[in-house]
N, C-alpha and C positions, 0 to 999 in steps of 0.2 A: 380164844380171843376174837372178838368181832373184827372183821377186816373190811371196813367201809372207808370211803373217801369223803371225809368231811373237811371243814375249813382248816382244822389243825393239820390234817394229813396233807392238804394242798400246800400249806406253808412249809411243812417238812420236806415234801417232794421238791419244791423249788430250791430250798436250801441245799439238799443233797445233790440235786442236778448241777447247781453252781459249783459245789465242791468237786464233783466228778469232772466237770469240764475244765475246771482250774488245774486239776492234776494232769489231764490228758491233752490240754490245749496245744502244747508245742508239738506233741507227737501227731495229733490230728492235722495241725498245720503242715507238717512234713509230708503227709501223704495226699495233700490237696493237689490233684492234677486235672480235675474236671469241675466246671466247664472251662476254667482258666487256672493255670498252675501258678497262682499268686500267693500260695502259702499262708492263707489267713482264715481258713474255714473254722478251725478250732477257736481262734480269737473271736471271730464274728459270732459263733454260737455262744461263747462265754458272755460276751457283751449283751447279747439278746436276752439270755436268761438272767443276767444281773439286773437288767431293767425290769424284768418280771418280778424278781425277788423284791426289789425296792417298792414296787406297786403293792404287792401283797403285804409287806411289812407296814406300809402306810395305812392299810385298812385295819390291821391289828392295833397300830398305834392310836388310831382314831377311837377305838373302843377301850383303850387302856384305862381311861379315867372313869368309865362307867361300869355298870354291872353286867351289861350285855357282852356277848362275844360275836364276832363275825359269823354269818352263816355261809353255807357252801356257795350260793350264787354270788355273794359279795367277793369271796376269795377267788373264785375261778374267773370272774369277769375282770377283776384287778390283774390277775396273772396274764390274761389274754391282752388286756390293754397295755400293760407294761411291756410285754414282748413286742407288741405292734409298734409302739413309739420308739422302742430301742433296737428294733431289728437291724442287723447288719449283714451285708453280703447276700449272696444267692441262698445259701443254706439257712442263714439266720432268718431271712424273710419267710422262707417256707416253714420253718419251725414255728414262727409266730402264727401262721395260718393254721398249722396243726393244733396249736394250743387254743386258738379261737374256735375251731371246730369242736374240740372236746368241751370247751366252756359252754357252747350253745346247748349241748345235751345235758351236761352236768348241772348247769344253772336252771334249766327248765325242770328237770326231774327233782332237783334239790330245793325247789322253791317252797315246798311244804314241810321241809324238815331235812333230816339226814338222808342223803341220796342212798338209794339201795334198800331203804326200809320198806317201800311199797312194792318193790319188784325184786327179782333176783339180782343181786349185786353184780354178778358176772355179766349178765345181759346188759345191765346199765352201762358198765365200762366198755363192753364190746361195741355198743351203739355209739358211745362217745368216740372211740377210736375209729370206727367206720366213718362217722361224720368228719372227723379230722382228716382222714386220708382222702375223702371225697373233695372237701374244700381245697386242700392243698393241691390236688391234681388240677382242679378247675382254675386255680390261680396262676398256673404256669402256662404260658402261651403255647409252648411246644414240649409236652412232657417226654422225657427220655427214660427208658428202663435202665436199671442198674444204678439208680441214684437213691436219694433219700425218699423219693416218692414210692419206689418199689419196696423199700424197707418198711415204710409206714403202712402200705397196703397189706403186706405180709403179717404185720403185727395185728392189724384189725381182723384179718381172716382167721388167724390162730385163736384170738380171743373169742370170736364168734363161735367157732367150733367147740371150744371148751365150755363156753357159757351154755350152749345148747345141751351138751352132755351132762353138765352139772345140774341143770335145772330139773332134769327128769328124776333125779334120785338124791337130791341134797337133803331132803327132810326138813325138820323144823329150823335147822340152822343153815338152810340153803343159801340165803342171801350172803351170810358171812363167808361161807365156803366159796361161793361163786366169785366174789371179788378177788380173793387171793389167787384162786386158780386161773382166773382170766388174765391177771397181770403177769403171772408166771408164764402163761402160754403166749401172751403177746411178746414178751421178751424173748422167749425161745424161738418163736417164729421170726422175729426181727433178726436174731443172730444167724439163723440159717440163711435168710434172704441176703444179709450183708455178706456172708461168706461166698455167695454166688455172684455178687456184683461184677467181679473181674471177668466172668464168663458172659456177661451181658453187654458190657461196654468196653470196646477195644482199647481205648486209651488207658483204662485201669489194668487190663490184661497185660499190655506192653510194659507198664510200670511195675507190675507185680504187687499191686496194692488193692485194698477194698475202697469203696467210695467213702470219702472223708465226711460228707454230710450224713450219710447213713450211719457211720461210726459214731458221730456225735449224737444222733437220735438214739442209738443203742444205750449210750450213757444216760440219757434222759429217762429212758424206759427202765433201766436198772434202778435209777433213783425212785421211780414210781413203785417198783416192786418192793423196795425196802421201806418206803413210806407207808404202804398198805399192809404189808405182811411182817415187817421187821427182819426179813431175810435179805441179806445183801448178796446178789449174784457175784460170782468170781469175776475179777477184773479181766477184761479182754485187752490184749496188746493192740493198740490202734492200727498198726500196719501189718498185723499178721495175715498171712494168706495160706489157706490149707493146701496141702500137696495134691489132693485129689480133685482139684477143680476141673470142670469140663473144659473142653477146648474153647478158646475165645471165639465168639461169634461176631458177625459183622456189626459194627456200631450202628445205633439208631441215628446218629448224627452224620449225615452224608457228607458234611463239609468239615469233618473233625480235624483233618490235617492242615487245613489252610489257616493263615493268620487270622486271629479274631479281631473284634473291634478294639479301639485304643483305650476307651474309658468305661469305667463303671460309674453309673449315676444312680443315686438313691435320694429320695426325698419323701417327706410326709405331705399329704395332699388333702385339703378339705374340699369336697365336692359331692355331687349326688351320683346316682347310678348312671344317669345319662352321660354325665361328664366323664365317668370312668370308661364307659363303652367307647366314646370317641377317643379317649387317651390310649386305650389298648390298641386300637386300629392304627393310630398315628405312630406309637412307639414300636409296634411290631414291624412297621415298614422301615423304621430307622435303624434297628439293630437286632440283637438276639438276647437270649437268657432273660426274657421279659417275665417278671413275676409281679403281680399286683394283688396285695392282700388287704384285708380290712373290711369295712362296712359301716353302716350307720353314719355316713358323712365323713369318716376319717379313714384314709388309706395309706399304705406304705408302698411306694413304687420303686422297683429295681429293674435296671436294664443295662445292657452293654452296648455302647454305640461308638461311632467315630466322631460324631458331632454332638458333643456334650451340651452345647448351647441350645441346639434344636430340641434336645430331650427336656431341658428345663423350660423352654418356651412352650412346649406342648403341655406341660403342667400348668403354666400360667393361663393358657387358653382354656384349660379344663376346670380350673378352680384356683385355690390359693396354696401354692407349694411353699414349704419351709423346712428347716433343718436339712438343707441341701448339701449332699456330700458327693464330690467328684474325685475319683481315683484314677490315675494314669497307670495302666497295666505295665508299661515299660519299666517304671520304677519299682512297682510291686513285684515283678517277676525276676528281679535280680540285677537290672541295669542300674545299680545304685551309684549315687554320687559319692565322692570321697567323704568320709565322716569328718565333720567339723570338730574343732577342739571344744568349743563351748556354745551353749544355746540357752535361751530363756523360754520357758513355757508359762503362759499367763492365762488364767480364767478371767473372762470379761463378761459383763452383764448385757452388752448390746452390740449390734453390728458396727456402729460408729466407732466404738472403742476397739473393736476387733481390727478394723482397718488401721487405726492409729498405732496400735501395738505391733501389727504386722509390718508397718512401714519402719518401725524402730528395730525390726529384726526378730521379733518374738514369734514363737509358734503359739497360736491362740486356741482356746477351748471356749465355745460360746455357752453361757449359762442363761437360758431363757427363763422368763417368769414362771415360777412353779416347777421348773425342770432342772434342778442342780445336776451337774455332771457326776457320773459314777467313777469309781476308782479306775475301772477298766478304760474309760475314756481318757483319763489323765495319763495312764500308762501308755496308751496308744499315741497320745500327743508327744510324750517323751521319746518314744521310739521314732515318731515322725520327724522330730527335731534332728535326729541323726547326728548326735554329738557325743563325744567322750564324757563331757561334763555338762550338767544341766542345772539351771537355777529354776525352781518351781515357785510360782506366785499364785496361791489359791484365791487371794483377794476377797475372801468371805470367811468370817469366823466359823460359820456352820460347816465349812469344808475342811477343817483342820484334820479331822480323823481320816476322811476320805483321801486327802492329799498325803498324809503320812503313810497310809497303806500303799498308795501308788508309788511313792518314793522308795519304800522298802522293796516292793516288787521289782522296780527298775534297778535298784542296787544289786538285787540277786541276779540280774541279767548282765552285770558287769559295768553298768553306767554309774558314774559318780554324780550323785544328786544332792543338792542343798535345798532344803525347804525353808523359805523365808515366810513366817506366819503372817502375811499381810491379811488384814481383816476387811479391806474395802478396795475398790478399784482405784481410787485416788492414791492410796498407798502404793499400789502396784505401779502406777504411772510414775510416781516419784522414784521408786527403786529402778525402774527401767531407764529413767533419765540419766542416772549416774553409772549405768552399766558400761563397763569397758572390757571387752573380751580379751584384750591384749595383756591385761593385768594378771597376776597370779590369781588362781581360783579363790583362795581364802580371802585375799585382799578385796577382790571384787564382791564377794558375798558380804563381807563386813561393811563395805561402802553402801551396798544396796539395802542392807538391813538397817543401817543408820538412817538413810534417807526415808525409808518407810516408817521407821519408829518416830521420826521427827515430824511426821505428817498427821495432824488430827483430822478426823473424818466425820462427816455428817451426811444425813440424807433426809429428804422430805418425803413422807409417805402419807397415804390416806388411811385413816382409821376404818377398820371393817366393822367394828361393833363398839358399844359402850364398854369402857373398862377403866380401871384405876391405873394411873401412871405416876411417875415421880414428879410430874408437873401438874398433877391434879386429875380430875375425871374428864375423859374425852368422850365425845359422842360419835356415833357412826357418821362418817363423812368429814370429820374434822381433819385438818392438816396437822401432822405430827412432825416436829423437828427433833430428830434423834442425833445426839452428839456422842460419838464413840460408843454407840449402841444403846444409849439410854435416852428416854424421852425428856427433852429439856424445854420444849416450847409447844404449846397447843394453839393453833390459829385457825382462821377460816379462809384466808386469802393467801395465795402462794407467795407473792412478792413480799408482803409484809412479814409473813412467817420466816421467809428466807433471810430478810434483813435482821430479824431478831436473833436468828441462829448465828449469822455472821458477827453481830455485836458480841455475843457470848464467846465465840471462838477467838476473835481478834483482841478481846480484852486482855488475854495473856500474851499478846504479841504475835507477830507473824511477818513473813516477807513475801509470800506468794499465795494467792487464792486460786484454786482450781475449781471451775464450775463445769459439771457434766450434765447437759440438758437431755431430757427424755424426748421421745419422738413427737409428742403433741404439745410440747412447751414452745411458745413463740420466742423469736429472737429478741423481742422487746423486753422480755424478762432479763435476759443476759445484759442488755444495754443498761437497764435500770440498776441492776446489781453492780455492774462495773462502775457506774457513776457513784453509787452509794459507797463503795469501798474507796474510790479515789477521793471523794469529798471528806470522808471521815478518817482516812488513814493514808497520808500522803506518800509514805515510803513503801506501800504495799502494792505489788503488781497483781494483775488478774489475767488468767488465761481461760478460754472457753472452748469446750469440745462438745460435739454432738454425739450423744451415746446411742441414738437410734431407739429401737424398741427395747426398753428395759423395764424392770419391775417397779421403779419409783420415778417420779417426775424430775427430781433434781438430786445430784450428788455434789457434795462440797468437800474440798480439801484445803487445809491451811498448813503451809510449811513455815 
C-alpha cells in the first residue's frame, strides 16, 4: 500500500490525535509538573488539537458540494492555523509551532500534487519534522532540555537517519516505503527521548514522571504513524517511568525551586515581525516561560508573569491583542475555593454581553465572529464554574451538538449539567434573569427554560451574496431581518429594517423588547427604536445593551 501523507491522511491524523489525547488527557494532566504544576497540559494539548481538527474539517466541508477535494497544502495550512488560534498553555503553544513547521515543508512540497511523489517520502517527512523542531525551539525564549522540545528534536533526528538509509535501497517503491519507515522511526526516537526526560530535568526526576508535553507529543506522533501506515503503536502509559533511568542530572533551570510567577497570560496578536521582536524583549524582562509562535501577521503569545496587566499592555503596544486569557496559578495549582452548589455557563457573542452575564453571576464563553467555541472550551468553562450543578446556555442553534457533547463529558466527571437549548443570546439573557440558585435544581431549570422559550429572537445581518430567501431575492449588501432564524424582512437601511422586524414580532404581543447593539451601531439607533416601540405599543418596555464586537449589528428579543 502506498504510504504517503496527502490531505485525507492529514485529516485522519488530526482525528486520531484528538482521540488519543482525549483518552490520555487526565493522565497527562496528572504528570504535569514543569514548568508549573498546574495539571492542565493534557487538557491544553487536547484543546489545541481540537481547534486544528475543526479547521481541517472546515476545508473539507468547503469542498463537499463540488467535485474537487482539498489538496495537501490546503489541509496542512488549515491544521497549522487552527492549532495556532486555539493553542493553550505552554505545551499547546509549542505544539502549534511544531505543526506550523511541518506545514511549511509539506505545503511547499505538496503544491504540485501528492507530497512524496517527486522525492523520497521519508526524506520529505524528515525535513518536515526537522523544520518543526527548529521553529519550536526558536519560539521558546529560553529552551530547556528534557521537555517537548527534546522529544521533537529526537523524532526529527530518527526520521532523518531512517530516510537516509531507506533512500539508498528502496527501489521503485522507495517513496512509499520511506514515508512509513520515517514515521515509525520518528515515533521510536521520540519514545526513547521521552523515557530519558527525567534524567535531564531535575523536577521530573524528583516526581518520578516523564515530561507531560513530550508525552502528549508522543500521542500525536503515534496518530501520525497510524494515519500514514495503518499500524497503531501500542499505547504508552502517560506516567510510566523506566527502572533503568540514568541518575538525575542538574536541571537546566537554575531557579527551578523558587516560586514562579503568579499568572499565565495568553493572547492572539496581530502585528508584524518588528512588533514581535519588541514584544519578545519586553515580555522576556517581565516573566518566564515565554513562547511566541506564528507568523504572517498573526501570532500566539504565551508568558508567565507577576504583572498580567503589563503583559497585555505590551501586546497593545506591539499590535492588536485579542482572545486574551489570564490564569492565576494559585487557583490552578490546587488552592481551590469551595465548590459552589450551582452555576450558569453561557456562550455570548460579544464582550459587552460577556460583562453583563458575568455581573449576573454566569461563567461566560466568548464566541467571536467566525470562531464558534469548541466542546473542549465549553467543558473547560463548566469546570471553571466550579459547581456541583451547572446550567449550560449555548445561545446559538448551531452549537446544540457541541453543547450536548460538552454536557455529556462534564456529566462523566460527576457534574450535574442541564442543557437549555437557547438559540440566541437574548434567550440566554431571559433565562439568566429568572435564575435563582437557591431553588431546587429542577425547578430552576424549568423556570429558565420557560423564560427562554417565551422569548422570540431576531437579528439584523448583512447579506454576503445574492440569494433566494423566504422574503424574496436579496442582493449582496442588503440588510436581512431574521426572525427565529428565517429571513422575514429585506431592507437597505438599518433603522427602517429594524422597525419592520419589530412590527412583525410585536404583532403577536409582547411585554419586553431587548435590543443588543453591535460595536459600530450608534446610540441614536437605540433611541429611535425605543421611541418607535413606546409610540406603537404603550404596554411594552424596552431595554438596551451594548454587545461590543459581535457578528451582527443588532440582536432583538421579544418576551
